[in-house]
C-alpha positions as CSV (number, residue, x, y, z in Angstrom):
1,M,0.0,0.0,0.0
2,L,1.3,3.4,-0.9
3,R,0.8,6.6,1.0
4,H,1.8,10.1,0.0
5,A,1.8,13.5,1.5
6,V,2.7,16.6,-0.6
7,A,2.9,20.3,-0.5
8,G,2.7,22.3,-3.7
9,M,3.1,19.3,-6.0
10,K,2.7,15.5,-5.9
11,P,5.7,13.3,-6.8
12,R,5.0,10.6,-9.3
13,W,7.3,7.6,-9.3
14,G,10.5,9.5,-8.6
15,Y,9.9,12.3,-11.2
16,V,8.1,15.5,-10.7
17,D,7.3,17.8,-13.6
18,N,6.5,21.4,-12.7
19,G,3.9,22.8,-15.0
20,S,11.8,9.6,-29.0
21,F,18.6,-10.1,-48.2
22,T,20.5,-11.1,-49.8
23,M,18.6,-12.8,-52.7
24,V,20.1,-14.8,-55.5
25,C,18.1,-15.6,-58.7
26,T,18.6,-15.5,-62.4
27,P,16.4,-13.6,-64.9
28,N,13.2,-15.3,-65.9
29,Q,13.7,-18.0,-63.3
30,A,11.4,-18.7,-60.4
31,M,13.0,-18.4,-57.0
32,P,14.1,-21.8,-55.6
33,Y,12.2,-23.1,-52.6
34,E,15.4,-23.0,-50.5
35,I,16.0,-19.3,-51.2
36,T,12.4,-18.5,-50.5
37,K,12.6,-20.4,-47.2
38,M,15.8,-18.6,-46.3
39,K,14.2,-15.2,-47.1
40,I,11.3,-16.0,-44.8
41,I,13.6,-17.0,-42.0
42,N,15.6,-13.8,-42.5
43,I,12.4,-11.7,-42.2
44,K,11.4,-13.5,-39.0
45,F,14.9,-13.1,-37.6
46,L,14.9,-9.4,-38.4
47,A,11.5,-8.9,-36.8
48,V,12.5,-10.7,-33.6
49,L,15.7,-8.7,-33.5
50,V,13.9,-5.4,-33.8
51,L,11.4,-6.5,-31.1
52,L,14.1,-7.6,-28.7
53,T,15.9,-4.3,-29.3
54,M,12.8,-2.3,-28.4
55,L,12.4,-4.2,-25.2
56,M,16.0,-4.5,-24.1
57,A,17.5,-1.2,-25.1
58,P,15.8,0.8,-22.3
59,G,16.9,-1.9,-19.8
60,C,20.5,-1.5,-20.9
61,N,20.2,2.2,-20.3
62,R,19.2,1.6,-16.7
63,H,22.6,0.2,-16.0
64,Y,24.0,3.7,-16.6
65,S,21.1,5.5,-14.9
66,Q,23.0,6.9,-12.0
67,E,25.9,8.1,-14.1
68,A,23.5,9.8,-16.6
69,I,21.2,11.4,-14.0
70,Q,24.1,12.9,-12.1
71,R,24.8,15.1,-15.0
72,F,21.5,16.9,-14.5
73,A,22.1,17.9,-10.9
74,S,25.3,19.3,-9.5
75,P,26.6,18.1,-6.1
76,E,25.8,21.5,-4.6
77,D,22.1,21.3,-5.8
78,Q,21.8,17.8,-4.4
79,E,23.3,18.8,-1.1
80,L,21.0,21.7,-0.8
81,A,17.9,19.6,-1.6
82,Q,18.9,16.9,0.9
83,Q,19.4,19.7,3.5
84,Y,15.7,20.7,3.2
85,I,14.7,17.0,3.4
86,G,16.8,16.8,6.6
87,Y,14.9,19.7,8.0
88,L,11.7,17.8,7.3
89,R,13.1,14.6,8.9
90,N,14.1,16.6,12.0
91,R,10.8,18.4,12.0
92,D,12.5,21.7,11.8
93,F,9.5,23.2,10.0
94,D,10.5,26.8,10.6
95,E,13.6,26.4,8.3
96,I,11.3,25.2,5.6
97,T,8.5,27.7,6.2
98,K,10.8,30.8,6.0
99,I,12.0,29.8,2.5
100,A,8.8,28.3,1.2
101,D,7.2,30.1,-1.7
102,N,3.9,32.0,-1.0
103,S,2.3,29.8,-3.7
104,I,2.4,26.7,-1.5
105,Q,1.9,28.2,1.9
106,N,-1.6,28.1,3.4
107,E,-3.2,27.5,6.8
108,N,-2.6,23.7,6.4
109,F,1.0,23.9,5.4
110,R,2.6,23.0,8.7
111,D,0.1,20.1,9.2
112,T,1.1,18.8,5.7
113,L,4.8,19.0,6.7
114,L,4.0,17.0,9.8
115,K,2.2,14.3,7.9
116,M,5.2,14.0,5.6
117,A,7.7,13.9,8.5
118,E,5.7,11.0,10.1
119,L,6.3,8.9,7.0
120,I,10.1,9.1,7.4
121,P,11.5,6.5,9.9
122,D,13.5,7.8,12.8
123,E,16.7,6.0,11.7
124,P,19.7,6.7,9.4
125,P,18.9,5.6,5.9
126,G,20.8,2.6,4.4
127,S,21.3,4.4,1.2
128,I,20.3,7.7,-0.6
129,K,20.0,7.7,-4.4
130,L,19.1,10.4,-6.8
131,I,16.4,9.0,-9.1
132,G,14.9,12.2,-10.7
133,A,16.2,15.5,-11.9
134,N,14.5,18.1,-14.0
135,T,15.6,21.7,-14.6
136,H,13.4,24.3,-16.4
137,I,15.0,27.7,-17.3
138,N,12.8,30.6,-18.2
139,S,15.1,33.2,-19.6
140,S,12.5,35.8,-20.3
141,Q,11.5,35.8,-16.6
142,G,15.0,35.2,-15.3
143,Q,14.1,32.2,-13.2
144,T,15.2,28.6,-12.9
145,V,13.0,25.8,-11.5
146,R,14.8,22.6,-10.4
147,N,13.1,19.4,-9.2
148,L,15.2,16.7,-7.5
149,T,13.8,13.4,-6.2
150,F,15.8,11.0,-3.9
151,E,15.1,7.5,-2.9
152,Y,15.9,6.7,0.8
153,E,16.3,3.1,1.8
154,F,15.3,2.2,5.4
155,S,15.2,-1.1,7.2
156,D,11.5,-1.8,6.4
157,K,10.6,0.5,3.6
158,W,11.7,3.0,1.0
159,I,10.9,6.7,0.9
160,L,10.8,9.0,-2.2
161,A,11.5,12.6,-1.2
162,N,11.1,15.4,-3.7
163,V,12.2,19.1,-3.4
164,A,11.5,21.7,-6.1
165,T,13.1,25.1,-5.9
166,K,12.8,28.3,-7.8
167,K,15.7,30.7,-8.3
168,T,15.3,34.3,-9.6
169,L,17.6,37.3,-9.8
170,T,16.4,38.4,-6.4
171,S,15.1,35.3,-4.5
172,F,15.4,31.6,-3.9
173,T,12.3,29.7,-2.7
174,I,10.9,26.2,-2.3
175,V,8.0,25.7,-4.6
176,G,7.3,22.1,-3.9
177,I,8.2,19.4,-1.4
178,G,6.8,15.9,-1.1
179,V,7.2,12.4,0.4
180,L,6.0,9.1,-0.9
181,E,6.2,5.8,1.1
182,Q,6.9,2.6,-0.8
183,A,7.4,-1.1,0.0
184,N,10.4,-1.5,-2.3
185,S,12.8,0.5,-4.5
186,V,11.5,2.0,-7.7
187,E,14.0,-0.2,-9.7
188,V,12.4,-3.3,-8.3
189,L,8.8,-2.1,-8.5
190,N,9.2,-1.0,-12.1
191,K,11.1,-4.1,-13.3
192,F,9.7,-5.7,-16.4
193,R,8.2,-9.1,-15.3
194,L,5.5,-11.4,-16.9
195,S,4.1,-13.0,-13.7
196,G,1.1,-11.7,-12.0
197,K,-0.1,-9.5,-14.9
198,S,-3.6,-9.0,-16.2
199,P,-5.0,-10.3,-19.5
200,V,-4.7,-6.8,-20.9
201,H,-1.0,-6.9,-20.2
202,Y,-0.5,-10.2,-22.0
203,A,-2.7,-9.2,-24.9
204,T,-0.9,-6.0,-25.5
205,L,2.5,-7.7,-25.4
206,L,1.3,-10.4,-27.8
207,L,-0.1,-7.9,-30.2
208,S,3.1,-5.9,-30.1
209,G,5.1,-8.9,-31.4
210,V,2.5,-9.8,-34.0
211,F,2.2,-6.3,-35.3
212,V,6.0,-5.9,-35.6
213,L,6.2,-9.1,-37.6
214,L,3.3,-8.1,-39.8
215,T,4.7,-4.7,-40.4
216,L,8.2,-5.9,-41.4
217,Y,6.8,-8.6,-43.6
218,A,4.6,-6.1,-45.4
219,V,7.6,-3.7,-45.8
220,V,9.6,-6.5,-47.5
221,V,6.7,-7.5,-49.7
222,C,6.2,-3.9,-50.7
223,I,9.9,-3.4,-51.5
224,R,9.8,-6.5,-53.8
225,T,6.5,-5.4,-55.4
226,K,6.6,-3.8,-58.8
227,M,5.0,-0.4,-58.8
228,A,4.9,2.3,-61.4
229,R,5.6,5.1,-58.9
230,R,5.4,6.3,-55.3
231,K,6.5,3.1,-53.7
232,W,8.1,5.1,-50.9
233,L,4.7,6.4,-49.9
234,W,3.4,2.9,-49.4
235,V,6.5,2.0,-47.4
236,L,5.9,5.0,-45.1
237,F,2.2,4.1,-44.8
238,I,3.1,0.5,-43.8
239,L,5.9,1.5,-41.3
240,F,3.7,3.6,-39.1
241,G,0.7,2.3,-37.2
242,I,-2.4,4.4,-36.6
243,G,-3.6,5.3,-33.1
244,K,-1.9,4.3,-29.9
245,F,-2.9,2.0,-27.0
246,T,-0.5,2.6,-24.2
247,I,-0.2,0.5,-21.0
248,N,1.9,1.2,-17.9
249,W,3.4,-2.2,-17.2
250,T,3.8,-1.5,-13.5
251,T,0.4,-0.1,-12.6
252,G,-1.7,-1.5,-15.5
253,A,-3.1,2.0,-16.3
254,W,-3.9,2.4,-19.9
255,H,-5.2,5.0,-22.4
256,I,-5.9,5.4,-26.1
257,N,-4.8,8.1,-28.4
258,P,-6.6,7.7,-31.7
259,L,-4.7,10.5,-33.4
260,A,-1.1,9.3,-32.8
261,I,1.2,7.2,-35.0
262,Q,3.7,4.6,-34.0
263,L,6.8,3.3,-35.8
264,L,6.5,-0.4,-36.6
265,S,3.0,-0.3,-34.9
266,A,4.5,-1.2,-31.5
267,G,7.1,-0.1,-29.0
268,A,8.3,-0.3,-25.4
269,V,10.2,2.3,-23.4
270,A,11.3,2.8,-19.8
271,P,12.6,6.1,-18.5
272,L,15.3,6.3,-15.9
273,Y,13.9,4.4,-12.9
274,G,10.4,4.8,-14.3
275,P,7.9,2.1,-15.3
276,W,7.9,0.3,-18.6
277,T,5.3,1.5,-21.1
278,V,4.2,-0.8,-23.9
279,V,2.5,0.7,-27.0
280,V,0.6,-0.9,-29.8
281,S,-1.0,0.7,-32.9
282,V,-3.2,-0.6,-35.7
283,P,-1.0,-1.6,-38.6
284,L,-3.5,-0.2,-41.0
285,G,-0.9,0.4,-43.8
286,A,0.3,-3.2,-43.7
287,I,-3.2,-4.6,-43.6
288,V,-4.4,-2.5,-46.5
289,F,-1.4,-3.3,-48.6
290,L,-1.3,-7.0,-48.0
291,T,-5.1,-7.5,-48.6
292,R,-5.6,-5.1,-51.5
293,R,-2.3,-5.1,-53.4
294,K,-3.5,-7.3,-56.2
295,R,-6.7,-5.3,-56.6
296,L,-4.6,-2.2,-56.8
297,G,-2.7,-3.7,-59.7
298,F,0.5,-4.4,-57.8
299,N,2.4,-7.6,-58.7
300,N,5.3,-9.2,-56.9
301,E,8.5,-9.2,-58.9
302,S,8.9,-13.0,-58.5
303,D,5.4,-13.5,-59.8
304,N,6.3,-11.5,-62.9
305,K,9.4,-13.7,-63.4
306,K,7.3,-16.8,-63.2
307,G,4.9,-15.5,-65.9
């Protein structure tokens, strides 16, 4: 069970936002069965390779998460944010109140700080890890807003603590502070796993693999199909799926965007320490081309050689 208490803004999973053949044949000779079989195997191998790359590449990036995220927050910024979290842990609310921005202060501000402090165990943390960093610079107004989120490991739970600060030419204030209690680290909670998922999870994952295979097969057939002109338009139409069904692999939350497009009609991405997101789209271009290419007068090059 998760509990949270926030002031000014609500941290969300460690990130708080303030506001990417080889074919051999001779002329007039039908393609041998062995070569056709090899071509099909190559297409399947390519499709599987692309699907594995989509699923594994974000996971490989996680290995370098700490090294990458440290570039977005200087040691001084991290030390300052942890100092304010220390004030919260020690219930030194006066230090927070006097630097808190007027936009987050109200009659319940100190009560909210107390609720957050109660979520933090009275013991030294086993580890402290920076898991979220976001900086927004508004040059026209001369201000910089910086959000930092840390993961604290304790003996029986993990705590996500967020501090958002705003710096202008004349002032420096806290515009957001929050605490989220969790049963495990975000890396473990957001790990991609197949067990214990809903039918929607499994159906989405299955369709993503099928749609990638179908799209790549249609692209190969389109490239080998004889057309008078504008073959590249058909290739583009096939490559991009229409609409997006997106599911958060950790929480199971999903939504549909009918106006979006998706390369290869499927995808998977995981931000730094964030949950996996699997996306599927309708491979409309592939379906239209494969089912209507003969009606449209398109012939496969190997068919022409047979004739």
